[in-house]
Backbone bond lengths (Angstrom), bond angles and torsions (degrees), N, CA, C in turn:
res aa  C-N    CA-C-N  psi(-1)  N-CA   C-N-CA  omega(-1)  CA-C   N-CA-C  phi
1 M - - - 1.454 - - 1.598 106.18 -
2 T 1.315 114.48 134.25 1.390 120.24 175.65 1.538 114.05 -77.44
3 E 1.259 113.83 146.36 1.464 116.80 179.35 1.529 109.53 -92.55
4 R 1.346 112.84 130.13 1.548 116.94 -178.36 1.450 108.44 -82.37
5 T 1.377 120.14 135.16 1.443 120.83 178.50 1.545 111.90 -95.49
6 T 1.295 117.10 -25.48 1.533 120.38 177.16 1.471 110.71 -118.73
7 P 1.233 120.80 145.11 1.558 119.84 177.46 1.499 108.07 -72.00
8 P 1.364 118.06 152.78 1.407 121.94 175.80 1.572 111.69 -58.79
9 D 1.343 112.91 147.63 1.432 114.53 176.58 1.520 114.63 -73.11
10 R 1.243 121.42 166.25 1.503 123.40 -173.08 1.504 109.50 -60.51
11 L 1.286 121.83 -42.63 1.449 122.27 177.73 1.490 114.91 -58.78
12 T 1.356 114.42 -45.28 1.436 120.63 -179.30 1.625 108.20 -62.22
13 R 1.314 116.07 -43.39 1.511 120.87 178.96 1.550 107.37 -59.93
14 E 1.227 120.04 -47.76 1.443 124.88 179.72 1.481 110.70 -60.14
15 V 1.315 122.67 -47.47 1.485 128.60 178.96 1.595 106.16 -58.00
16 V 1.374 114.75 -50.30 1.478 115.86 -178.70 1.494 112.36 -63.91
17 E 1.384 120.13 -38.15 1.390 118.66 176.90 1.584 113.13 -67.01
18 L 1.361 118.38 -36.24 1.431 118.94 174.32 1.450 114.62 -64.56
19 I 1.384 117.50 -36.97 1.416 120.63 176.90 1.583 109.15 -65.24
20 G 1.302 114.84 -41.56 1.441 117.46 179.02 1.511 113.26 -64.98
21 E 1.369 115.96 -29.48 1.493 120.70 176.02 1.534 111.96 -70.13
22 I 1.398 114.48 -42.45 1.376 119.59 175.98 1.499 115.34 -62.41
23 V 1.442 116.50 -40.24 1.433 121.80 179.07 1.548 106.37 -65.11
24 G 1.302 116.91 -43.53 1.533 122.26 -178.08 1.597 108.41 -58.35
25 R 1.301 116.20 -48.42 1.507 119.73 179.90 1.461 112.62 -63.57
26 Y 1.355 114.96 -36.15 1.485 117.68 178.51 1.511 112.15 -67.67
27 H 1.327 116.00 -42.44 1.509 117.35 -178.00 1.551 108.74 -69.78
28 Q 1.394 116.04 -32.38 1.523 117.53 179.89 1.495 107.61 -67.15
29 E 1.335 121.38 -46.08 1.376 126.84 -179.33 1.522 112.65 -66.49
30 Y 1.349 118.34 -37.10 1.355 120.61 177.83 1.506 112.43 -68.61
31 D 1.350 116.09 -40.42 1.433 122.00 173.74 1.493 114.08 -56.59
32 Q 1.351 114.67 -42.91 1.421 121.55 -178.10 1.570 107.71 -70.41
33 A 1.294 118.47 -43.57 1.498 117.52 178.84 1.563 111.22 -65.38
34 A 1.344 116.32 -33.31 1.461 116.99 178.16 1.556 111.28 -70.48
35 A 1.324 116.80 -36.18 1.430 123.00 176.29 1.542 111.49 -56.69
36 A 1.334 114.21 -37.74 1.518 118.45 179.50 1.567 110.65 -61.21
37 Y 1.334 117.81 -21.18 1.510 121.97 -179.80 1.526 104.69 -108.33
38 S 1.278 121.74 18.38 1.508 123.40 -178.72 1.527 115.17 55.39
39 L 1.312 109.14 37.49 1.583 117.58 -179.72 1.555 107.75 -118.42
40 T 1.250 115.69 152.32 1.472 123.01 168.31 1.586 105.29 -81.23
41 G 1.297 112.01 161.86 1.469 115.02 173.29 1.553 116.13 -58.38
42 A 1.307 115.75 -39.46 1.420 120.77 176.84 1.521 109.28 -65.84
43 Q 1.350 124.10 -38.77 1.432 125.90 174.63 1.502 111.04 -61.03
44 A 1.381 117.36 -44.39 1.451 122.52 -179.52 1.523 110.35 -64.35
45 R 1.308 117.46 -44.35 1.462 122.11 179.06 1.570 110.35 -60.78
46 M 1.279 115.73 -40.99 1.458 121.91 176.64 1.496 109.58 -59.78
47 L 1.308 114.77 -50.80 1.562 114.79 175.17 1.367 116.51 -55.77
48 A 1.379 117.39 -39.80 1.464 121.42 179.89 1.526 111.05 -63.72
49 L 1.351 114.48 -38.76 1.555 116.86 179.90 1.561 110.00 -70.82
50 L 1.299 116.71 -27.63 1.440 120.59 -176.99 1.543 116.05 -90.24
51 A 1.330 117.10 -17.25 1.440 122.49 -178.02 1.510 115.32 -56.86
52 P 1.378 115.09 -40.65 1.543 115.46 175.65 1.555 117.89 -66.75
53 G 1.354 113.52 -25.51 1.454 117.86 -179.33 1.531 110.77 163.51
54 P 1.378 113.89 175.68 1.491 115.51 179.31 1.539 114.00 -65.21
55 S 1.369 108.84 154.30 1.478 116.00 176.97 1.490 111.13 -140.39
56 P 1.303 118.67 153.61 1.473 120.01 174.71 1.441 106.86 -73.77
57 M 1.400 116.11 145.94 1.495 123.10 -177.89 1.529 107.61 -59.61
58 R 1.216 118.57 -44.30 1.558 121.37 -175.57 1.502 106.84 -59.83
59 L 1.282 122.71 -41.67 1.454 127.96 -178.49 1.582 108.76 -63.45
60 L 1.378 117.07 -42.92 1.412 123.82 175.42 1.519 109.86 -58.93
61 A 1.238 117.30 -44.74 1.460 120.93 178.03 1.551 110.95 -57.99
62 E 1.249 120.41 -45.44 1.421 129.93 177.04 1.580 106.74 -58.54
63 Q 1.317 114.02 -54.57 1.531 116.00 -176.40 1.547 113.95 -64.66
64 L 1.356 116.87 -30.18 1.439 120.68 176.17 1.556 113.75 -90.15
65 K 1.368 116.98 -2.30 1.319 125.56 177.21 1.547 108.21 55.58
66 C 1.316 116.38 52.74 1.537 122.54 179.50 1.554 109.94 -140.34
67 E 1.257 112.98 175.58 1.508 119.40 173.56 1.527 113.04 -71.43
68 P 1.263 116.76 146.04 1.518 116.92 175.28 1.552 112.23 -58.86
69 S 1.253 125.34 -30.53 1.429 126.87 174.60 1.560 112.32 -62.89
70 N 1.289 116.58 -29.03 1.555 120.18 177.38 1.594 107.13 -76.83
71 V 1.296 116.44 -34.38 1.448 120.68 177.71 1.534 106.75 -65.08
72 T 1.378 117.65 -46.39 1.434 120.68 -177.91 1.593 108.44 -57.58
73 G 1.331 118.52 -43.94 1.376 120.83 -178.73 1.467 114.18 -63.81
74 I 1.377 115.58 -39.62 1.519 120.75 179.36 1.528 108.10 -68.76
75 V 1.310 117.52 -44.95 1.522 118.70 177.05 1.507 110.61 -58.76
76 D 1.281 116.11 -48.50 1.490 120.32 179.40 1.530 110.02 -50.00
77 R 1.299 120.72 -49.34 1.425 123.57 -176.88 1.548 110.50 -67.29
78 L 1.348 121.81 -40.09 1.284 123.18 178.86 1.555 114.44 -71.20
79 E 1.387 112.42 -30.43 1.482 116.75 174.14 1.389 113.33 -70.28
80 S 1.315 119.89 -35.77 1.434 124.90 177.17 1.572 112.41 -61.75
81 R 1.270 114.44 -24.32 1.531 120.08 179.38 1.544 109.47 -100.51
82 G 1.253 121.40 3.91 1.440 122.64 172.19 1.480 111.91 84.32
83 L 1.299 118.56 13.57 1.493 120.06 -173.80 1.521 112.17 -95.77
84 V 1.275 116.01 -20.45 1.486 121.83 -178.45 1.560 109.51 -141.22
85 E 1.334 115.57 148.47 1.477 120.02 170.64 1.483 108.85 -128.16
86 R 1.238 113.35 161.71 1.495 122.43 -179.01 1.461 107.46 -120.55
87 R 1.315 116.23 148.03 1.533 121.63 179.11 1.501 106.11 -159.14
88 P 1.336 118.39 160.27 1.417 121.80 174.56 1.575 109.69 -76.71
89 S 1.316 111.46 149.19 1.472 117.21 -179.17 1.579 108.09 -72.97
90 P 1.229 114.15 142.40 1.515 118.67 -178.94 1.558 111.88 -68.76
91 D 1.290 113.84 -23.04 1.443 119.14 -176.56 1.484 113.07 -86.77
92 D 1.356 116.32 -33.93 1.427 125.51 179.48 1.532 110.48 -147.79
93 R 1.329 117.21 107.55 1.423 121.05 -171.59 1.509 112.68 -72.32
94 R 1.366 117.95 -1.94 1.499 120.64 175.31 1.517 108.96 -86.88
95 V 1.383 117.00 -14.95 1.408 122.60 -179.86 1.502 108.43 -94.32
96 K 1.360 114.44 127.14 1.495 120.94 176.47 1.509 108.34 -93.73
97 L 1.332 115.91 136.24 1.393 122.68 177.91 1.584 106.95 -111.33
98 A 1.355 118.21 140.70 1.402 123.03 171.56 1.552 106.82 -109.59
99 E 1.307 113.13 141.34 1.443 121.10 -176.27 1.527 110.48 -140.35
100 A 1.332 115.38 138.34 1.526 118.12 -176.93 1.647 100.95 -81.41
101 T 1.368 109.01 141.70 1.438 114.40 175.43 1.519 110.26 -80.07
102 D 1.349 119.15 177.22 1.460 116.42 174.41 1.509 113.23 -53.64
103 E 1.348 115.22 -46.78 1.433 120.99 178.30 1.540 111.32 -60.46
104 G 1.319 118.81 -36.76 1.457 122.02 178.78 1.444 110.70 -65.27
105 R 1.463 117.26 -46.89 1.398 119.75 176.97 1.529 116.54 -61.80
106 Q 1.278 113.88 -34.95 1.504 119.88 177.91 1.586 108.09 -69.52
107 T 1.337 118.66 -40.36 1.414 119.88 175.79 1.484 111.94 -66.75
108 A 1.326 119.01 -35.60 1.464 119.92 177.87 1.520 110.08 -63.11
109 T 1.361 113.45 -44.22 1.519 116.67 -177.78 1.506 111.00 -65.04
110 R 1.301 118.67 -41.77 1.441 122.55 -178.52 1.544 109.32 -66.26
111 L 1.283 115.69 -36.89 1.507 120.34 -178.58 1.592 107.17 -69.93
112 R 1.341 116.70 -43.22 1.460 118.85 177.63 1.445 111.15 -60.56
113 E 1.355 121.13 -43.31 1.454 128.11 179.51 1.516 108.94 -61.33
114 S 1.306 118.32 -38.17 1.464 118.79 -176.53 1.528 110.23 -76.09
115 L 1.326 121.60 -6.22 1.455 120.61 171.19 1.465 110.66 -85.78
116 G 1.283 123.95 4.43 1.385 123.03 -176.70 1.505 117.71 -54.83
117 D 1.408 117.35 -33.72 1.455 118.37 -179.24 1.555 109.35 -62.48
118 F 1.324 115.11 -43.38 1.484 118.36 -174.03 1.608 106.70 -61.57
119 A 1.371 117.96 -46.58 1.424 117.13 -179.42 1.525 115.22 -73.82
120 Q 1.367 114.62 -45.34 1.400 119.09 -172.89 1.504 115.39 -77.03
121 T 1.352 121.37 -42.92 1.476 119.60 -174.77 1.548 112.67 -59.49
122 P 1.336 118.31 -51.35 1.514 114.26 -177.86 1.540 111.72 -74.43
123 L 1.330 116.51 -25.87 1.458 116.84 -178.32 1.546 111.59 -79.81
124 A 1.357 112.97 -23.56 1.522 113.67 -177.61 1.501 114.48 -62.23
125 G 1.314 118.27 -20.47 1.516 118.45 177.87 1.589 110.32 -80.64
126 L 1.268 116.85 -6.01 1.466 117.38 177.93 1.512 112.15 -95.59
127 T 1.258 115.98 147.85 1.502 117.80 173.90 1.506 112.22 -75.20
128 T 1.298 118.18 164.55 1.532 121.37 175.58 1.508 110.51 -53.35
129 E 1.295 119.14 -39.01 1.401 122.83 -177.77 1.551 111.16 -71.45
130 E 1.301 117.47 -35.63 1.474 119.76 177.92 1.596 108.24 -72.77
131 R 1.343 118.14 -38.55 1.426 118.96 -179.91 1.538 109.98 -64.63
132 T 1.356 113.29 -41.73 1.477 121.06 177.30 1.525 111.56 -59.60
133 A 1.329 116.26 -43.20 1.467 119.32 -176.89 1.478 109.34 -71.91
134 L 1.394 118.00 -33.49 1.462 118.40 175.51 1.422 114.39 -69.85
135 R 1.345 119.83 -39.39 1.411 123.08 171.89 1.497 113.15 -59.67
136 D 1.343 119.00 -43.89 1.480 119.91 -179.61 1.557 108.38 -68.26
137 L 1.276 119.03 -38.99 1.504 118.46 179.68 1.525 110.26 -65.43
138 L 1.329 118.07 -42.71 1.489 120.15 179.23 1.587 111.78 -63.00
139 R 1.374 111.35 -39.09 1.498 113.76 178.10 1.561 110.14 -66.72
140 R 1.293 116.72 -38.86 1.395 118.73 173.26 1.429 119.88 -61.55
141 M 1.304 113.19 -37.20 1.495 120.00 175.29 1.553 112.74 -62.57
142 L 1.410 110.45 -32.35 1.439 119.36 -174.60 1.600 110.19 -89.73
143 G 1.395 112.90 2.39 1.483 115.21 -178.94 1.481 115.44 73.84
144 D 1.375 117.76 18.42 1.435 122.67 174.42 1.500 111.31 -86.36
145 P 1.321 118.89 117.69 1.441 120.09 -175.46 1.543 111.27 -85.83
146 T 1.343 120.19 6.73 1.458 123.57 179.23 1.571 109.82 -59.28
147 D 1.347 110.38 131.69 1.484 115.54 176.60 1.508 110.14 -95.83
């Protein structure tokens, strides 16, 4: 980590605080939406990661920024509910893949749709041009060169 020689300016601090508030609201709403399906936030995030297709357990740990043993516990609970299944990778049988079941994918979709208020309500006050500019700025902050 590099050492900062000058403190951030007032505007930068305010932007960082606002981003933090948005992230906090998102997590709060995400956890509430997950609870409506008797899921924890971590379980809901796992389903969202698995909805597009199977993934190695180690990669899931990296994406969730947690230990592989935590991923095992989350997958165990989702598997016991029939939302996820585990199987060996066809390329390397030592690697375990987790995959959402049909019910798991449907739950992930319903959960994502239930988050509409968080995304749509505050963004509804912005024009298409403003939403596009916000998206582009966020991508740029994340180092995404996508135009």
